[in-house]
C-alpha positions in Angstrom: 13.7 18.2 -81.1 13.9 20.2 -78.1 11.8 23.3 -78.0 13.0 26.3 -76.8 10.2 29.0 -76.9 7.0 28.0 -78.0 6.1 30.9 -79.2 7.2 34.4 -81.0 5.7 36.1 -77.8 8.2 34.3 -75.6 11.1 35.4 -78.1 9.8 38.6 -78.2 10.2 38.5 -74.1 13.4 37.2 -74.2 14.5 40.4 -76.6 12.9 42.8 -74.6 14.0 41.2 -71.3 17.9 42.0 -72.4 17.4 45.0 -74.0 15.4 47.4 -71.0 17.6 45.0 -68.6 15.3 42.6 -66.5 15.8 39.3 -68.0 16.7 37.0 -65.0 20.0 36.5 -65.6 19.7 32.5 -65.1 17.6 33.1 -67.9 20.3 34.5 -70.7 20.9 30.5 -72.1 22.8 30.1 -74.8 19.5 29.4 -77.2 18.0 33.3 -75.7 21.6 34.6 -77.1 20.2 33.2 -80.6 16.4 34.2 -79.8 17.2 37.6 -78.7 19.3 37.7 -82.0 16.8 36.3 -84.5 14.2 38.2 -83.2 16.2 41.7 -83.4 17.3 41.0 -86.9 14.0 40.3 -88.1 12.3 43.0 -85.9 14.4 46.0 -85.4 17.4 45.6 -88.6 18.2 49.3 -88.0 21.1 50.6 -86.5 22.8 46.9 -87.6 22.8 44.7 -85.4 26.8 44.4 -85.0 26.4 47.6 -83.9 23.6 47.6 -81.6 24.4 44.3 -79.6 27.4 44.7 -78.5 26.5 47.6 -76.5 23.2 46.4 -75.8 25.1 43.5 -74.0 27.6 45.1 -71.9 24.2 47.2 -70.2 22.6 43.7 -70.0 25.4 42.2 -67.9 26.3 45.3 -66.0 22.6 45.6 -64.5 22.7 41.6 -63.5 26.2 42.0 -61.6 28.2 40.2 -64.7 31.3 42.8 -64.8 32.7 42.7 -68.5 36.5 42.3 -68.3 39.1 40.3 -69.9 38.3 37.3 -68.5 34.3 37.7 -68.3 31.4 38.9 -70.0 31.1 41.0 -73.1 32.7 38.7 -75.8 33.0 40.7 -79.0 34.4 38.3 -81.2 32.0 35.0 -80.4 29.4 38.1 -80.2 29.9 39.9 -83.9 30.5 36.0 -85.3 27.3 34.9 -83.6 25.1 37.9 -85.2 27.0 36.8 -88.8 26.0 33.5 -88.5 22.4 34.5 -87.1 22.0 37.0 -90.0 22.5 34.0 -92.4 20.9 31.8 -91.2 17.5 33.5 -91.4 18.8 34.3 -94.9 18.3 30.9 -95.6 15.3 30.3 -94.0 11.0 31.5 -95.7 10.8 34.8 -94.6 7.4 33.8 -93.0 8.9 31.3 -90.6 7.9 31.9 -87.2 10.6 33.0 -84.9 9.9 30.0 -82.6 10.5 27.5 -85.6 13.2 28.9 -86.9 15.2 29.0 -83.8 14.6 25.3 -83.1 16.1 24.3 -86.0 19.0 26.3 -85.8 19.9 25.3 -82.4 19.2 21.7 -84.2 22.6 22.5 -85.9 25.9 23.1 -85.4 25.4 26.6 -83.7 23.5 24.9 -81.1 26.5 23.9 -79.4 27.3 26.7 -77.4 31.3 25.7 -78.2 30.6 26.1 -82.3 33.6 28.6 -82.5 35.9 26.2 -81.9 35.9 25.1 -85.4 37.0 28.0 -86.4 39.2 29.7 -83.6 41.5 27.8 -81.2 41.1 28.0 -77.2 43.9 30.3 -77.2 42.3 32.7 -79.4 39.1 32.7 -79.1 39.0 33.6 -74.9 42.1 35.8 -75.2 41.7 39.4 -74.2 42.1 40.6 -77.3 39.2 38.5 -78.3 36.9 39.8 -76.0 37.9 43.4 -77.0 37.5 43.4 -80.8 37.4 41.3 -83.9 40.0 38.2 -84.3 40.1 36.6 -87.2 40.3 32.4 -86.9 43.3 30.7 -86.5 42.0 27.0 -87.3 40.1 27.8 -90.6 37.7 30.3 -92.5 35.0 31.9 -91.1 32.1 32.2 -93.3 28.6 32.0 -92.2 27.1 31.4 -95.4 29.1 27.5 -95.2 27.5 27.0 -91.6 25.2 24.2 -93.5 21.4 26.3 -93.2 18.5 25.6 -95.2 
C-alpha cells in the first residue's frame, strides 16, 4: 500500500495550506483532496463541510490561479459526493485510527481512483456546467456513500 503521508501533521499541513491558500498547486492532488477532507471532518466539523468546503475550494483555486468556471476549477457535484463518501468512510473506521492510516485505507479502495464518480454519473452529466454549479443526481446508479464498501 502506498503511503501518501506518514503523519497526522503532514495531513494537517495539507488542510491548513488549502484553508490559508498557501499550499503549492502541484501538491493539491486527488489524495490531498481526501486528506484535507478527512482532516476537516475530524477536526473542524462546524460548520458542516458541505457548507464550508465549497467557498474554501473556490478561494484556494482563485489564489492559485485556477478560474472557477463552467469548465474548470470548483465542481459542486464531485465535492459533495466526495464529502459524503469521506464522511461515510470515517464513520466505518475506528474513531482513534490515525488519519494518515485512514487515508491510506481510503486510497487503497475505490475512492483512490479519481474516476470513482463515473460509476454513478455518466461523463457527460458529471462534467456538465450544471454539475459544476450545483448537485446533480447520478444517472447511472444510485449514489449511496454508505454502500461504497468501507470497513
